[in-house]
Backbone bond lengths (Angstrom), bond angles and torsions (degrees), N, CA, C in turn:
res aa  C-N    CA-C-N  psi(-1)  N-CA   C-N-CA  omega(-1)  CA-C   N-CA-C  phi
1 M - - - 1.460 - - 1.531 111.93 -
2 E 1.352 116.55 -31.59 1.458 119.50 178.99 1.524 111.00 -61.69
3 V 1.352 115.37 -38.83 1.466 119.47 179.80 1.525 110.41 -67.75
4 V 1.331 116.59 -40.94 1.464 120.63 178.96 1.526 110.09 -62.69
5 F 1.333 116.00 -46.06 1.459 119.58 -179.77 1.520 110.54 -63.16
6 G 1.329 116.25 -43.69 1.455 119.45 177.67 1.518 111.72 -61.94
7 G 1.337 116.36 -36.65 1.458 120.01 177.99 1.522 111.85 -64.70
8 I 1.328 116.79 -36.25 1.471 120.57 176.81 1.527 110.13 -63.17
9 L 1.335 116.28 -42.16 1.461 120.03 178.57 1.526 111.30 -63.19
10 V 1.330 116.20 -42.67 1.467 120.15 178.18 1.526 110.09 -62.83
11 A 1.328 116.80 -39.07 1.469 120.66 179.43 1.527 110.93 -63.51
12 I 1.340 116.94 -39.59 1.467 120.45 177.78 1.526 110.24 -61.55
13 V 1.339 115.49 -45.37 1.472 119.25 178.86 1.521 110.49 -60.88
14 A 1.338 117.03 -44.79 1.461 120.65 -177.24 1.529 111.72 -64.26
15 I 1.326 117.03 -43.83 1.468 120.76 -178.32 1.519 110.87 -65.48
16 V 1.330 116.51 -47.17 1.471 119.74 -179.36 1.525 110.01 -65.30
17 T 1.335 117.44 -40.68 1.461 120.89 178.60 1.521 110.99 -58.60
18 W 1.318 116.55 -46.56 1.464 121.26 -179.61 1.525 111.02 -62.45
19 C 1.320 116.94 -45.27 1.465 120.81 -178.39 1.527 111.51 -65.39
20 V 1.332 116.61 -43.63 1.460 120.15 -177.73 1.525 110.73 -71.21
21 A 1.330 117.51 -40.76 1.466 120.53 -179.94 1.519 111.60 -62.84
22 S 1.321 117.47 -28.12 1.466 120.95 179.65 1.517 112.54 -67.80
23 E 1.342 117.51 -12.91 1.459 121.37 178.83 1.519 112.25 -82.78
24 G 1.324 117.39 -3.14 1.453 120.15 -178.09 1.513 111.87 88.39
25 A 1.316 116.18 173.69 1.466 120.74 -174.93 1.523 111.26 -63.95
26 W 1.326 117.36 -46.94 1.463 121.00 -178.17 1.524 111.22 -66.14
27 G 1.323 116.24 -47.16 1.458 119.92 -179.64 1.516 112.09 -65.49
28 A 1.334 117.16 -37.78 1.463 120.31 179.34 1.521 111.13 -65.65
29 G 1.331 116.68 -40.00 1.456 120.02 178.35 1.521 111.94 -64.09
30 L 1.331 116.18 -42.86 1.462 120.13 179.01 1.524 111.31 -67.17
31 T 1.328 116.59 -38.08 1.461 119.74 178.91 1.519 111.22 -65.47
32 F 1.327 116.84 -40.90 1.465 119.59 177.42 1.519 111.08 -59.81
33 L 1.334 117.12 -45.00 1.461 120.14 178.98 1.527 110.90 -64.07
34 A 1.332 116.23 -38.49 1.459 119.64 178.06 1.518 111.08 -63.15
35 V 1.328 116.95 -43.06 1.467 121.22 178.56 1.522 110.61 -63.61
36 L 1.327 116.67 -43.64 1.463 121.27 -177.79 1.529 111.19 -62.12
37 F 1.324 116.97 -51.42 1.464 120.18 -177.70 1.528 111.41 -71.69
38 A 1.326 116.90 -33.53 1.464 119.56 176.71 1.523 110.44 -63.59
39 G 1.321 116.94 -39.54 1.455 120.45 178.04 1.515 112.08 -63.45
40 L 1.329 117.18 -43.21 1.463 120.51 179.10 1.528 111.26 -65.13
41 L 1.337 116.50 -41.73 1.463 119.68 178.45 1.527 111.15 -64.91
42 A 1.328 116.23 -41.30 1.466 119.80 179.84 1.523 111.09 -63.89
43 M 1.330 117.24 -41.11 1.455 120.56 179.14 1.525 111.19 -65.14
44 N 1.313 116.92 -31.29 1.461 120.63 -178.15 1.527 112.31 -75.94
45 F 1.330 116.68 -34.17 1.460 119.95 -170.93 1.521 115.03 -109.07
46 F 1.333 119.10 -6.26 1.456 117.82 -170.75 1.530 112.76 -68.47
47 E 1.325 118.90 -34.95 1.468 118.71 -179.51 1.524 112.71 -69.28
48 P 1.345 119.78 -43.28 1.469 117.68 174.01 1.530 112.54 -60.31
49 V 1.327 116.95 -39.27 1.465 119.42 178.50 1.522 110.47 -66.68
50 A 1.334 117.61 -40.53 1.462 120.61 177.26 1.527 110.51 -62.81
51 G 1.328 117.01 -39.86 1.458 119.92 176.78 1.519 111.66 -63.42
52 F 1.337 116.47 -37.54 1.460 120.39 176.77 1.523 110.93 -64.02
53 L 1.336 116.71 -41.35 1.461 119.94 177.74 1.531 110.86 -63.64
54 D 1.330 116.62 -37.90 1.462 120.20 177.63 1.534 111.07 -64.05
55 D 1.336 115.40 -43.74 1.464 119.98 -177.89 1.524 112.30 -66.37
56 M 1.317 116.24 -24.54 1.458 120.14 178.95 1.524 112.07 -72.36
57 G 1.343 116.27 -12.63 1.454 119.82 -177.26 1.513 112.01 64.84
58 S 1.337 115.29 40.85 1.457 120.13 -176.27 1.521 112.81 -76.79
59 G 1.333 117.09 -8.12 1.457 120.27 -179.02 1.511 114.13 78.07
60 M 1.332 116.81 12.29 1.459 120.67 -178.59 1.528 111.02 -118.80
61 E 1.355 115.65 34.32 1.458 119.63 -177.83 1.526 112.45 -57.43
62 R 1.329 116.65 -35.97 1.462 119.75 -179.46 1.521 112.27 -69.09
63 Y 1.329 116.63 -22.65 1.463 120.64 -175.26 1.524 112.96 -109.15
64 S 1.311 117.76 -3.64 1.466 120.16 -168.61 1.523 112.96 -61.65
65 D 1.326 118.52 -42.48 1.461 120.40 -179.20 1.528 110.94 -63.60
66 F 1.312 116.33 -47.26 1.460 120.89 -178.80 1.523 111.10 -63.90
67 V 1.322 116.51 -46.41 1.470 120.87 -179.55 1.523 110.11 -63.43
68 A 1.328 117.45 -42.50 1.456 120.97 -179.24 1.525 111.08 -64.60
69 L 1.331 117.63 -44.79 1.459 120.65 -177.03 1.523 111.35 -66.83
70 V 1.319 117.24 -50.73 1.465 120.47 -178.90 1.531 110.26 -67.56
71 G 1.331 116.94 -41.41 1.453 120.02 -179.70 1.520 112.78 -63.11
72 L 1.333 117.04 -44.88 1.460 120.25 178.66 1.518 111.48 -65.74
73 F 1.331 116.87 -39.01 1.467 120.08 178.69 1.524 110.28 -61.21
74 A 1.326 117.40 -47.23 1.464 121.02 179.19 1.532 111.01 -63.48
75 L 1.333 116.74 -42.82 1.464 120.67 -178.42 1.524 111.39 -65.30
76 F 1.332 116.82 -47.97 1.461 119.74 -178.97 1.524 111.37 -65.44
77 T 1.326 117.74 -37.66 1.462 120.26 177.99 1.518 110.48 -61.88
78 F 1.326 116.48 -45.09 1.463 120.86 179.43 1.530 110.98 -62.54
79 L 1.324 116.96 -46.54 1.460 120.41 -176.94 1.530 111.73 -66.86
80 L 1.328 116.93 -42.12 1.463 119.98 179.83 1.518 111.55 -67.31
81 R 1.328 116.11 -39.87 1.474 118.89 178.64 1.516 110.53 -67.61
82 L 1.315 117.40 -37.79 1.464 121.19 176.44 1.521 110.20 -63.71
83 A 1.325 116.48 -41.71 1.467 120.49 -179.71 1.524 111.21 -63.69
84 T 1.335 117.69 -40.45 1.466 119.94 179.52 1.515 111.21 -66.02
85 D 1.320 118.18 -35.36 1.458 120.81 177.15 1.525 111.31 -65.90
86 L 1.335 116.26 -35.84 1.457 119.84 179.88 1.528 111.48 -74.31
87 I 1.332 115.90 -36.86 1.466 120.14 -178.31 1.521 111.48 -76.68
88 A 1.335 116.22 -41.80 1.474 120.99 -177.39 1.526 109.22 -129.21
89 P 1.331 117.52 79.37 1.463 120.17 -174.51 1.521 115.06 -75.73
90 T 1.332 118.32 -14.58 1.459 120.64 -177.69 1.528 110.37 -112.55
91 E 1.339 115.17 152.90 1.451 120.83 179.41 1.518 110.87 -88.03
92 I 1.331 114.80 158.45 1.460 121.67 175.96 1.514 108.00 -97.57
93 D 1.335 117.24 129.24 1.460 121.14 179.39 1.523 109.98 -70.95
94 V 1.329 116.22 131.26 1.457 122.03 177.68 1.523 108.73 -134.06
95 D 1.323 115.41 165.92 1.454 120.80 176.95 1.521 110.35 -57.83
96 A 1.331 117.74 146.65 1.460 122.04 -175.20 1.523 111.76 -58.87
97 R 1.336 117.32 -39.22 1.470 119.57 -179.65 1.528 110.79 -69.76
98 V 1.323 116.57 -39.69 1.467 119.88 176.41 1.521 109.75 -65.38
99 Y 1.325 116.30 -38.71 1.464 121.24 179.44 1.518 111.12 -59.34
100 Q 1.341 116.95 -49.33 1.461 120.64 -178.07 1.528 111.53 -66.32
101 A 1.324 116.65 -44.42 1.469 119.74 -179.22 1.523 110.69 -64.94
102 S 1.324 116.87 -42.04 1.469 120.49 -176.41 1.518 111.80 -66.69
103 R 1.331 116.67 -45.27 1.464 117.61 -175.98 1.520 111.86 -65.74
104 W 1.330 117.77 -35.06 1.462 119.05 179.22 1.525 111.76 -77.90
105 L 1.330 117.52 -36.06 1.466 119.47 178.40 1.530 110.87 -67.49
106 F 1.321 116.89 -45.85 1.465 119.75 177.75 1.530 110.62 -66.53
107 G 1.333 116.35 -36.30 1.458 119.29 176.73 1.516 111.90 -62.53
108 L 1.339 115.99 -43.50 1.460 120.20 178.59 1.522 111.17 -65.58
109 A 1.331 116.64 -40.36 1.465 120.36 178.38 1.522 110.91 -63.02
110 A 1.338 116.44 -42.61 1.461 119.94 178.17 1.519 111.23 -65.88
111 G 1.337 116.64 -39.17 1.462 120.42 179.41 1.515 112.33 -65.50
112 Y 1.325 116.55 -44.60 1.467 119.88 -179.34 1.523 110.68 -66.87
113 T 1.333 116.77 -41.33 1.461 119.94 179.81 1.518 111.12 -65.09
114 T 1.330 116.77 -43.31 1.468 120.30 177.49 1.516 111.33 -59.64
115 M 1.329 116.18 -45.47 1.462 120.47 178.89 1.529 111.04 -61.83
116 A 1.336 117.29 -41.36 1.466 120.80 179.76 1.525 111.36 -63.42
117 I 1.321 117.07 -39.97 1.466 120.75 -179.84 1.524 110.72 -68.43
118 L 1.330 117.07 -43.78 1.462 120.29 178.39 1.530 110.97 -64.80
119 L 1.335 116.45 -36.98 1.463 120.07 177.00 1.522 110.34 -65.76
120 T 1.320 117.02 -38.94 1.466 120.71 175.71 1.521 110.47 -63.39
121 A 1.324 116.73 -38.58 1.464 120.37 179.71 1.523 111.61 -62.84
122 L 1.334 117.44 -29.38 1.466 119.88 178.51 1.522 111.93 -62.71
123 H 1.325 117.51 -26.34 1.462 119.93 176.08 1.524 110.65 -59.10
124 T 1.326 117.51 -32.02 1.460 121.63 -175.14 1.521 112.73 -91.85
125 A 1.330 118.18 -5.00 1.461 121.05 -176.43 1.527 110.87 -74.57
126 P 1.334 118.17 148.87 1.474 122.03 179.67 1.522 110.85 -78.56
127 L 1.318 115.55 68.21 1.463 122.73 -178.62 1.524 108.75 -123.79
128 P 1.340 118.33 171.05 1.466 119.14 175.93 1.525 111.61 -60.35
129 R 1.309 115.91 164.27 1.458 119.74 -178.52 1.518 111.15 -57.19
130 N 1.315 117.06 -46.14 1.459 123.47 174.63 1.527 107.65 -119.68
131 F 1.313 118.21 134.29 1.461 120.08 -176.95 1.522 109.95 -153.81
132 I 1.299 116.00 143.90 1.479 126.46 178.36 1.525 113.27 35.59
133 G 1.322 116.04 42.52 1.454 119.95 177.81 1.509 114.80 93.43
134 F 1.337 118.04 -6.48 1.464 120.93 178.72 1.518 109.81 -87.74
135 S 1.318 116.06 135.57 1.459 122.64 173.28 1.516 107.81 -147.27
136 P 1.333 118.85 134.42 1.465 120.09 -177.41 1.522 113.55 -65.52
137 E 1.342 117.33 -19.14 1.465 119.55 -176.77 1.527 113.21 -90.49
138 R 1.319 118.50 -20.14 1.458 119.77 -171.81 1.522 111.80 -98.12
139 A 1.325 114.54 164.96 1.463 120.39 173.01 1.525 107.21 -79.80
140 N 1.304 116.57 98.81 1.459 121.32 -168.47 1.518 114.19 -72.75
141 L 1.322 118.43 -14.96 1.454 120.77 178.12 1.530 108.77 -90.22
142 L 1.323 115.34 78.20 1.469 122.67 175.50 1.528 112.45 56.02
143 E 1.317 116.22 32.21 1.469 122.88 -179.45 1.526 112.78 62.43
144 L 1.334 116.79 15.65 1.457 121.19 -179.38 1.523 112.20 -100.47
145 A 1.306 117.15 -30.81 1.466 121.68 -177.56 1.518 109.31 -156.93
146 A 1.314 115.29 161.95 1.468 122.38 176.92 1.525 107.99 -119.82
147 P 1.334 117.97 79.85 1.468 120.34 -175.42 1.523 113.63 -58.64
148 D 1.345 117.40 -32.59 1.459 119.26 179.63 1.518 111.06 -65.58
149 R 1.327 117.23 -44.90 1.458 119.42 179.05 1.530 111.47 -71.44
150 Q 1.328 116.87 -30.19 1.464 119.18 174.34 1.525 110.65 -63.75
151 W 1.338 116.21 -42.93 1.465 119.50 179.55 1.521 111.04 -68.11
152 L 1.328 117.55 -41.10 1.461 120.12 176.72 1.523 110.87 -61.84
153 G 1.321 116.70 -40.83 1.457 120.43 178.42 1.522 111.81 -65.04
154 F 1.328 116.42 -40.52 1.466 120.32 178.04 1.523 110.63 -64.58
155 T 1.329 116.83 -44.82 1.463 120.81 178.33 1.523 110.60 -61.03
156 Q 1.319 116.43 -42.61 1.462 120.46 179.06 1.523 110.56 -63.34
157 H 1.325 116.86 -42.59 1.466 120.83 -179.48 1.527 110.94 -62.85
158 V 1.334 116.50 -44.47 1.467 119.95 179.99 1.520 110.54 -61.79
159 S 1.335 117.09 -42.62 1.458 119.68 -177.60 1.528 111.70 -70.09
160 E 1.336 117.64 -33.28 1.465 120.57 -178.13 1.519 112.62 -84.04
161 K 1.351 116.68 -43.80 1.460 120.38 -168.87 1.519 113.79 -101.40
162 V 1.317 117.38 -30.83 1.468 119.95 -174.99 1.521 111.04 -95.41
163 L 1.340 116.80 -55.11 1.463 120.57 -178.26 1.519 111.68 -85.74
164 A 1.343 115.52 -48.74 1.473 122.02 175.99 1.527 112.95 54.57
165 R 1.331 116.68 31.61 1.464 120.13 177.09 1.522 110.31 -115.02
166 R 1.317 116.26 -49.98 1.462 120.47 177.23 1.519 107.77 -124.18
167 I 1.329 117.06 107.13 1.455 120.87 179.91 1.515 108.66 -68.11
168 F 1.313 116.70 128.53 1.456 120.96 -175.79 1.517 112.54 -61.30
169 D 1.325 117.34 -46.80 1.461 119.21 -171.25 1.516 109.98 -153.33
170 G 1.333 116.53 143.93 1.444 120.04 168.39 1.506 115.33 121.15
171 A 1.333 114.85 138.99 1.457 120.83 173.15 1.521 109.34 -71.73
172 E 1.312 116.02 147.45 1.454 122.09 -176.88 1.522 110.71 -94.04
173 F 1.324 116.60 136.19 1.461 120.15 176.11 1.520 109.00 -155.66
174 N 1.322 116.34 161.22 1.462 122.88 179.61 1.520 109.60 -123.34
175 P 1.310 118.11 85.20 1.465 119.98 -178.43 1.524 111.56 -68.81
176 P 1.322 117.71 127.06 1.476 120.36 -177.96 1.518 113.14 -57.29
177 A 1.323 116.74 -32.19 1.468 119.67 -176.80 1.523 111.98 -64.95
178 Y 1.326 116.74 -20.14 1.455 120.12 -177.35 1.531 112.02 -109.74
179 G 1.321 117.43 19.34 1.449 120.14 179.72 1.513 111.50 81.64
180 T 1.320 115.95 -150.47 1.458 120.60 -176.05 1.524 113.38 -104.95
181 D 1.331 117.63 3.20 1.458 119.76 -179.90 1.523 110.29 -65.84
182 Q 1.324 115.18 139.89 1.460 120.29 -179.73 1.516 110.07 -71.45
183 K 1.320 117.12 131.85 1.457 122.38 -179.86 1.522 109.41 -122.11
184 Y 1.316 115.41 160.93 1.462 121.08 179.28 1.522 109.43 -131.99
185 W 1.290 114.58 146.81 1.450 122.21 -178.30 1.527 108.03 -113.09
186 P 1.342 118.45 92.58 1.468 120.37 -178.00 1.521 111.57 -62.86
187 S 1.336 116.08 143.96 1.461 119.79 -176.22 1.529 112.70 -137.43
188 F 1.330 118.01 13.09 1.460 121.69 -174.81 1.526 111.42 -53.96
189 A 1.327 117.12 -56.03 1.468 120.50 -176.43 1.526 111.20 -63.11
190 I 1.336 117.32 -37.98 1.457 121.15 -179.19 1.524 110.72 -66.96
191 R 1.333 115.95 -46.33 1.467 119.91 -177.75 1.521 111.94 -61.57
192 Y 1.320 115.87 -46.96 1.460 117.85 -176.14 1.522 112.19 -75.64
193 A 1.331 117.66 -28.79 1.458 119.20 173.47 1.526 110.36 -65.17
194 T 1.337 116.14 -39.91 1.465 120.55 177.07 1.519 110.63 -64.96
195 R 1.303 116.48 -40.98 1.470 120.33 178.40 1.522 110.55 -60.75
196 R 1.325 117.21 -46.66 1.464 119.62 -179.81 1.517 110.76 -64.74
197 Q 1.332 116.89 -38.73 1.455 120.63 179.78 1.523 111.52 -64.18
198 E 1.328 116.73 -32.52 1.462 121.05 -178.78 1.523 112.53 -91.96
199 G 1.317 117.04 10.03 1.463 120.33 173.29 1.501 115.23 98.28
200 G 1.329 118.81 8.91 1.457 121.47 175.62 1.512 114.06 68.18
201 G 1.318 117.33 35.68 1.463 120.14 -178.84 1.509 112.28 -77.99
202 A 1.338 116.48 -103.25 1.459 120.64 -177.97 1.517 110.28 -64.04
203 R 1.328 116.31 147.12 1.450 120.99 -177.98 1.515 111.59 -66.93
204 K 1.322 118.32 -44.20 1.455 121.31 -173.81 1.523 109.23 -106.28
205 V 1.321 114.35 118.40 1.460 119.88 -174.79 1.516 111.48 -102.26
206 I 1.339 116.11 -47.60 1.455 119.94 -176.79 1.521 111.07 -114.66
207 G 1.300 117.28 -3.28 1.461 120.70 -175.40 1.503 108.26 135.52
208 G 1.341 116.83 162.58 1.449 119.57 -175.44 1.503 112.35 -90.87
209 T 1.325 115.86 166.95 1.445 120.52 174.35 1.510 108.77 -82.68
210 G 1.317 113.87 171.80 1.456 119.38 175.55 1.503 112.46 58.78
211 G 1.321 115.11 -134.45 1.458 121.00 -175.04 1.504 112.99 -63.42
212 A 1.328 118.60 -26.64 1.457 120.04 -177.66 1.509 111.92 -66.00
213 A 1.343 115.83 -29.73 1.458 118.62 -177.85 1.518 111.95 -96.82
214 A 1.319 117.21 -19.70 1.453 119.87 -177.08 1.511 110.56 -62.08
215 G 1.323 113.65 141.11 1.444 119.01 178.82 1.510 113.73 89.99
216 T 1.334 118.35 -5.59 1.452 121.34 177.84 1.522 108.48 -86.51
217 P 1.305 120.48 114.52 1.461 120.60 -175.67 1.512 111.59 -69.18
218 A 1.287 116.03 142.56 1.457 121.31 176.78 1.512 108.73 -95.88
219 A 1.314 116.54 142.65 1.459 120.54 -177.86 1.510 111.19 -67.17
220 A 1.331 117.24 -34.04 1.451 120.91 -179.38 1.512 108.18 -153.94
221 P 1.343 118.69 150.75 1.451 121.22 179.91 1.521 109.90 -68.46
222 P 1.343 117.24 148.31 1.451 120.27 178.47 1.510 110.79 -71.77
223 Q 1.322 116.40 150.95 1.462 119.79 175.36 1.522 111.33 -71.72
224 S 1.333 116.06 -33.87 1.449 120.77 178.11 1.502 108.20 -157.82
225 S 1.353 116.49 143.76 1.456 119.64 179.70 1.523 111.52 -75.79
226 G 1.331 117.52 -19.37 1.445 120.90 -178.60 1.500 113.32 81.82
227 F 1.325 117.73 -0.12 1.448 121.11 -178.60 1.517 110.86 -112.20
């Protein structure tokens, strides 16, 4: 099953790469940026949106996180790509070799990023803890890479080092062994794995991401963030 699941991930990358590369070098570059920023925006806002869906009493509490994350990602990608077309409607002429290399490289980058975001979204789905070859602890891409943890690590890095306003995930603590610098203990994969293991009931099992978890002291520093 691990091979089948990995093959599905490879197929997603291949399909998205082909579709994005067909837009040309300029379009592929803009699409990659749209996917990248849409993913970051979706990761930042999906839990508040999921909470709003829960409060509405829509009867989809088990699906709210997954629907919010995937829905926001698709919406932001569409809006950002539409905005780039309106702002820059014409392509820039480049050398034929640069054109071919750029469109395939940006296409591959967009495909891999899309696959990583969708794989991350599976953590929030109301499914068993491990299913059809997926496991939060393993390198789900054919045992070669863990795109979901790579994306979570990238999102965490952007929130901590680039924006530094709203930390995406993790309880805050100051381990003496590391001086006085503020550290965070990300728990996204752990929380959602626990939720799936317990049947996908309540949305928050060990604490929330972002601001909901900030300020919660950790008993001991983690040995590794896993990202």
